[in-house]
C-alpha positions as CSV (number, residue, x, y, z in Angstrom):
1,X,-15.3,-25.8,-0.8
2,X,-11.7,-26.3,-0.1
3,X,-9.8,-23.3,1.2
4,X,-8.1,-21.4,-1.4
5,X,-4.8,-21.3,0.5
6,X,-5.1,-24.8,1.9
7,X,-2.7,-27.9,1.2
8,X,-5.6,-30.1,0.1
9,X,-6.6,-27.8,-2.8
10,X,-2.9,-27.6,-3.7
11,X,-2.7,-31.4,-3.8
12,X,-5.9,-31.9,-5.8
13,X,-4.6,-29.2,-8.3
14,X,-1.3,-30.9,-8.6
15,X,-2.9,-34.5,-9.1
16,X,-5.3,-33.1,-11.8
17,X,-2.3,-31.4,-13.5
18,X,-0.3,-34.7,-13.3
19,X,-3.3,-36.7,-14.7
20,X,-3.9,-34.4,-17.6
21,X,-0.2,-34.6,-18.5
22,X,-0.3,-38.3,-18.4
23,X,-3.5,-38.8,-20.4
24,X,-2.4,-36.3,-22.9
25,X,0.9,-38.2,-23.6
26,X,-1.1,-41.6,-23.6
27,X,-3.8,-40.7,-26.0
28,X,-2.0,-38.2,-28.1
29,X,-1.4,-40.8,-30.9
30,X,-5.1,-41.5,-31.1
31,X,-5.8,-37.7,-31.7
32,X,-4.0,-37.7,-34.8
33,X,-5.6,-37.6,-38.3
34,X,-6.9,-34.8,-40.6
35,X,-9.9,-32.7,-40.1
36,X,-11.6,-30.4,-37.7
37,X,-12.4,-32.9,-35.0
38,X,-8.9,-34.2,-34.5
39,X,-7.5,-30.7,-34.5
40,X,-9.9,-29.5,-31.8
41,X,-9.1,-32.6,-29.8
42,X,-5.4,-32.0,-29.9
43,X,-5.9,-28.3,-29.0
44,X,-8.3,-29.2,-26.1
45,X,-5.8,-31.6,-24.7
46,X,-2.9,-29.2,-25.1
47,X,-4.4,-26.3,-23.7
48,X,-6.3,-28.3,-20.9
49,X,-2.9,-29.6,-19.8
50,X,-1.4,-26.1,-19.7
51,X,-4.4,-24.7,-17.9
52,X,-4.1,-27.5,-15.2
53,X,-0.4,-27.1,-14.6
54,X,-0.9,-23.1,-14.5
55,X,-3.7,-23.5,-11.9
56,X,-1.5,-25.8,-9.8
57,X,1.4,-23.4,-10.0
58,X,-0.8,-20.4,-9.3
59,X,-2.3,-22.0,-6.0
60,X,1.1,-22.7,-4.7
61,X,2.3,-19.2,-5.4
62,X,-0.9,-17.8,-4.0
63,X,-0.6,-19.6,-0.8
64,X,3.1,-18.5,-0.5
65,X,2.7,-14.8,-1.1
66,X,-0.9,-14.5,0.1
67,X,-2.4,-12.6,-2.8
68,X,-6.0,-14.0,-2.4
69,X,-7.1,-15.6,1.0
70,X,-10.5,-16.7,0.1
71,X,-12.7,-17.6,-3.0
72,X,-14.7,-14.4,-2.3
73,X,-11.5,-12.4,-2.1
74,X,-10.5,-13.9,-5.5
75,X,-13.8,-13.1,-7.0
76,X,-14.1,-9.6,-5.5
77,X,-17.3,-10.3,-3.5
78,X,-15.9,-8.8,-0.4
79,X,-16.8,-5.1,-0.7
80,X,-17.5,-3.8,2.8
81,X,-14.9,-1.1,3.9
82,X,-12.9,-1.7,6.9
83,X,-13.4,-0.2,10.4
84,X,-10.9,1.7,12.1
85,X,-10.1,0.6,15.8
86,X,-8.2,3.0,18.1
87,X,-6.0,1.1,20.5
88,X,-4.7,2.2,23.9
89,X,-1.3,0.9,25.5
90,X,-2.2,-2.4,27.3
91,X,-4.7,-3.6,24.8
92,X,-7.9,-1.5,25.3
93,X,-9.8,-0.5,22.1
94,X,-12.5,1.9,21.1
95,X,-14.2,0.9,17.8
96,X,-15.6,3.3,15.4
97,X,-19.2,2.2,14.3
98,X,-19.5,4.0,10.9
99,X,-18.5,2.4,7.6
100,X,-18.3,4.5,4.5
101,X,-18.7,3.5,0.9
102,X,-16.4,4.6,-2.1
103,X,-17.9,7.1,-4.6
104,X,-16.4,9.4,-7.4
105,X,-16.6,12.8,-8.4
106,X,-17.3,15.1,-11.4
107,X,-14.8,16.1,-14.2
108,X,-14.9,19.9,-13.9
109,X,-11.6,21.2,-12.6
110,X,-13.1,23.3,-9.7
111,X,-15.2,20.4,-8.7
112,X,-12.8,17.4,-9.0
113,X,-9.4,19.0,-9.0
114,X,-6.3,18.4,-11.3
115,X,-3.8,15.6,-11.7
116,X,-0.3,16.4,-12.8
117,X,2.8,14.4,-13.6
118,X,6.0,15.9,-12.2
119,X,9.5,15.3,-11.4
120,X,11.0,15.8,-8.0
121,X,14.8,16.4,-7.4
122,X,16.3,16.3,-4.0
123,X,19.2,18.6,-3.2
124,X,20.3,16.5,0.0
125,X,19.7,13.1,-1.4
126,X,20.9,14.0,-5.0
127,X,18.0,11.7,-6.3
128,X,15.1,12.3,-8.5
129,X,11.8,10.7,-8.6
130,X,8.6,10.9,-10.8
131,X,5.4,11.6,-9.3
132,X,1.7,12.3,-9.7
133,X,0.3,15.2,-7.9
134,X,-3.4,15.3,-7.1
135,X,-4.6,19.0,-6.3
136,X,-8.0,19.0,-4.7
137,X,-10.7,21.3,-6.3
138,X,-10.4,23.8,-3.3
139,X,-6.9,24.5,-4.7
140,X,-8.6,26.4,-7.4
141,X,-11.6,27.9,-5.8
142,X,-11.8,31.5,-4.8
143,X,-12.6,30.9,-1.3
144,X,-9.0,29.3,-0.8
145,X,-7.1,32.0,-2.6
146,X,-3.6,31.9,-1.1
147,X,-4.4,29.1,1.3
148,X,-1.8,26.6,2.0
149,X,-2.7,22.9,2.0
150,X,-1.9,19.8,3.8
151,X,0.0,17.0,2.0
152,X,-0.1,13.2,1.9
153,X,2.5,11.0,0.5
154,X,1.1,7.9,-1.3
155,X,3.4,5.1,-1.9
156,X,2.8,2.0,-4.1
157,X,4.3,-1.4,-3.4
158,X,7.4,-3.0,-4.8
159,X,7.2,-3.9,-7.8
160,X,4.7,-1.2,-8.4
161,X,3.9,1.9,-10.1
162,X,2.4,5.2,-9.3
163,X,-0.1,4.8,-12.1
164,X,-1.7,2.0,-10.2
165,X,-2.5,4.2,-7.2
166,X,-4.6,6.2,-9.6
167,X,-6.2,3.4,-12.0
168,X,-6.7,0.5,-9.5
169,X,-6.6,2.1,-6.1
170,X,-8.2,5.3,-7.1
171,X,-6.7,7.5,-4.5
172,X,-7.7,10.9,-6.1
173,X,-11.4,9.8,-6.5
174,X,-11.3,8.4,-2.9
175,X,-9.8,11.5,-1.5
176,X,-12.4,13.6,-3.4
177,X,-15.1,11.7,-1.9
178,X,-13.8,12.0,1.5
179,X,-13.2,15.7,1.0
180,X,-16.8,16.2,-0.2
181,X,-18.1,14.2,2.9
182,X,-15.9,16.3,5.1
183,X,-14.1,13.4,6.4
184,X,-10.7,14.7,5.0
185,X,-9.6,18.3,4.7
186,X,-8.7,19.4,1.3
187,X,-5.4,17.6,0.8
188,X,-2.7,17.5,-1.9
189,X,-1.7,13.9,-2.9
190,X,1.8,13.1,-4.0
191,X,1.7,9.6,-5.4
192,X,5.0,7.7,-6.1
193,X,6.6,4.2,-6.1
194,X,9.0,3.7,-3.2
195,X,12.1,2.8,-5.2
196,X,14.1,5.7,-7.0
197,X,17.2,3.7,-8.0
198,X,16.3,1.8,-11.1
199,X,14.7,-1.5,-10.3
200,X,16.5,-2.2,-7.0
201,X,14.1,-2.4,-4.0
202,X,15.8,0.0,-1.5
203,X,13.1,-0.4,1.2
204,X,13.1,3.5,1.5
205,X,16.5,3.3,3.2
206,X,19.6,5.5,3.3
207,X,21.9,2.7,2.1
208,X,25.5,3.2,3.4
209,X,27.5,4.3,0.2
210,X,24.3,3.9,-1.8
211,X,21.0,5.5,-2.5
212,X,19.7,8.1,0.0
213,X,16.0,7.2,-0.4
214,X,14.9,7.9,3.2
215,X,16.5,11.4,3.0
216,X,14.6,12.1,-0.4
217,X,11.2,11.3,1.1
218,X,11.6,12.7,4.5
219,X,13.6,15.9,3.9
220,X,13.9,16.7,-0.1
221,X,10.2,16.0,-1.0
222,X,8.4,18.0,1.8
223,X,10.8,21.0,1.0
224,X,10.4,20.7,-2.8
225,X,6.6,20.5,-2.7
226,X,6.2,23.3,-0.1
227,X,8.3,25.7,-2.4
228,X,6.5,24.6,-5.5
229,X,2.8,24.2,-4.4
230,X,0.7,25.9,-1.8
231,X,1.6,23.4,0.7
232,X,1.8,24.0,4.5
233,X,5.4,23.4,5.6
234,X,4.4,22.4,9.0
235,X,4.8,18.6,10.1
236,X,1.2,18.6,11.4
237,X,0.0,19.1,7.8
238,X,1.9,15.9,6.4
239,X,0.9,12.3,6.5
240,X,2.3,9.2,4.7
241,X,0.2,6.0,3.4
242,X,1.2,3.1,1.4
243,X,0.5,-0.5,0.5
244,X,3.0,-3.5,1.1
245,X,6.5,-2.0,0.8
246,X,5.0,1.5,0.6
247,X,3.2,0.8,3.8
248,X,6.4,-0.3,5.6
249,X,8.1,2.8,4.4
250,X,5.3,5.2,5.6
251,X,5.4,3.7,9.1
252,X,9.4,3.9,9.2
253,X,9.3,7.5,8.1
254,X,7.1,8.3,11.0
255,X,8.9,6.3,13.7
256,X,12.5,7.2,12.5
257,X,11.8,11.0,11.6
258,X,8.6,11.9,13.4
259,X,9.0,15.6,12.2
260,X,8.7,14.3,8.5
261,X,5.4,12.6,8.7
262,X,3.7,12.5,12.1
263,X,0.8,10.5,10.8
264,X,1.4,7.2,8.8
265,X,-0.9,4.4,7.5
266,X,0.1,1.0,6.3
267,X,-2.0,-1.3,4.2
268,X,-0.8,-4.9,4.2
269,X,2.7,-3.5,5.1
270,X,5.4,-5.5,6.7
271,X,7.6,-4.2,9.7
272,X,11.1,-5.4,8.9
273,X,13.2,-4.7,5.7
274,X,13.8,-8.1,3.7
275,X,17.2,-9.1,2.3
276,X,16.9,-10.7,-1.2
277,X,18.3,-10.4,-4.7
278,X,16.1,-7.4,-5.3
279,X,17.4,-5.4,-2.4
280,X,21.1,-6.4,-2.2
281,X,23.0,-5.4,0.9
282,X,21.0,-2.6,2.7
283,X,22.7,-2.5,5.9
284,X,26.4,-2.5,4.9
285,X,26.9,-5.3,7.5
286,X,25.7,-3.1,10.3
287,X,23.5,-4.9,12.9
288,X,22.7,-1.6,14.5
289,X,21.4,-0.1,11.2
290,X,19.2,-3.4,10.7
291,X,17.7,-3.0,14.0
292,X,16.9,0.6,13.6
293,X,14.9,-0.4,10.4
294,X,13.0,-3.3,12.4
295,X,9.9,-1.4,13.4
296,X,8.9,-4.1,16.0
297,X,12.3,-3.7,17.6
298,X,12.1,0.0,17.7
299,X,8.6,-0.3,19.4
300,X,10.0,-2.7,22.0
301,X,13.3,-1.0,22.5
302,X,13.0,2.8,21.8
303,X,10.9,5.5,23.6
304,X,7.5,6.1,22.0
305,X,7.5,8.5,19.1
306,X,4.9,11.4,19.1
307,X,3.3,10.1,16.0
308,X,-0.2,8.4,14.9
309,X,0.0,5.0,13.2
310,X,-2.7,2.9,11.3
311,X,-2.1,-0.7,10.5
312,X,-4.4,-2.4,8.1
313,X,-4.4,-6.2,8.0
314,X,-6.9,-9.1,7.9
315,X,-7.4,-12.5,9.7
316,X,-5.9,-14.2,6.6
317,X,-3.1,-11.6,6.0
318,X,0.6,-12.7,6.4
319,X,1.2,-9.7,8.5
320,X,-1.7,-10.4,11.0
321,X,0.5,-11.8,13.8
322,X,3.3,-9.3,13.5
323,X,0.6,-6.5,13.5
324,X,-0.7,-8.0,16.8
325,X,2.8,-7.9,18.1
326,X,3.2,-4.3,17.3
327,X,-0.2,-3.5,18.9
328,X,0.9,-5.3,22.1
329,X,4.4,-3.2,22.0
330,X,3.6,0.3,21.4
331,X,3.8,2.9,24.0
332,X,2.6,6.5,24.6
333,X,2.9,9.0,23.2
334,X,2.5,6.8,20.1
335,X,-1.1,6.5,19.1
336,X,-2.0,3.3,17.3
337,X,-5.2,2.4,15.4
338,X,-5.9,-0.8,13.4
339,X,-8.1,-2.0,10.4
340,X,-8.8,-5.8,10.6
341,X,-10.9,-7.1,7.7
342,X,-12.7,-10.4,8.1
343,X,-11.2,-11.6,4.9
344,X,-8.5,-10.2,2.5
345,X,-5.3,-10.9,0.9
346,X,-2.4,-9.0,-0.6
347,X,-4.1,-7.5,-3.4
348,X,-5.6,-4.4,-4.9
349,X,-9.2,-5.3,-4.1
350,X,-8.3,-5.6,-0.4
351,X,-6.7,-2.2,-0.3
352,X,-9.5,-0.5,-1.9
353,X,-11.6,-1.6,1.1
354,X,-9.1,-0.1,3.6
355,X,-8.4,3.2,1.7
356,X,-11.6,5.2,2.6
357,X,-11.5,4.6,6.2
358,X,-7.7,5.1,6.2
359,X,-8.3,8.6,4.5
360,X,-11.0,9.3,7.1
361,X,-8.5,8.4,10.0
362,X,-5.9,10.7,8.3
363,X,-8.5,13.6,8.0
364,X,-8.6,13.6,11.8
365,X,-4.9,14.3,12.1
366,X,-4.1,16.6,9.3
367,X,-4.1,20.4,9.7
368,X,-6.9,21.9,7.4
369,X,-5.9,24.4,4.8
370,X,-4.3,27.5,6.4
371,X,-5.1,31.1,5.1
372,X,-2.1,32.9,3.6
373,X,-0.3,35.2,6.2
374,X,-1.3,38.8,6.0
375,X,1.1,40.9,4.0
């Protein structure tokens, strides 16, 4: 079977679309007449041509953006969770052998937790963002009265929505499963999209004379959550995870401001901010600011940050080569781990295979709930 992203299949699809169009134009007069059969023939020719053209365009778009890398990826047949590999500077690695499946939880509040929709306002950034907050069941259990919990910021891609983090990526269900299996301490999830300024893709930056998105996520949000919920205000109890743009933001927060999120996981994330019509001018013409937000440049030119990073990719992903560059460039005290799937594209199905091991990796780095200080 031809490769889903290969040029031969795109050529075949294009030829089929052209042939369908030419045949429809040539034989259309013969499909005239009254009755059911001529009508069905015309409908079949019309919709068949449209389907052929859409299939050809879809294959070209898929090849360019890397949404689905193989037929099994497209059909959702690859369901095995990924495996975390911990790297050492210089290329040595230790592979974890266990793989864990995804499962759900019950509906009772003290067994499955609570999901709340909130609005978070930032005093320093003067920005406001909509979020979904997942409170684990332990938050409501008597044994954790007064305890303060770790927090994980979960970011979607761009364009994306926080709702998809719940409905498609199932972060609350995955977190509950990991908590029940004691692979993740009871953790509060804050699920958001990475942009706060209308539809502009800010790449989570403090843009000169523009939106201060990085300040919102790294300073305002942790403070607002700790003052509203029973969340530990220590950096060791915070982590960030995201897919695509959200993954880039999570890594950048950790590398640029290690005190904000000392642990960060990126699923299919890229490593430098793009400039296109959706972003506008992010850097105000500053080459220094552009380099500061280029994660590979930081790895190669800055001292290692005291953070733990997880990079998830696949052999078919567009970020695979860049991921290998980061693996080769990081230096202590940075700790770096990877998940590399055999197949997988830039899509929700791939990310659902990476989330369970990513949460387990995160669980080894988050401080568990802390008892309330004595009065």
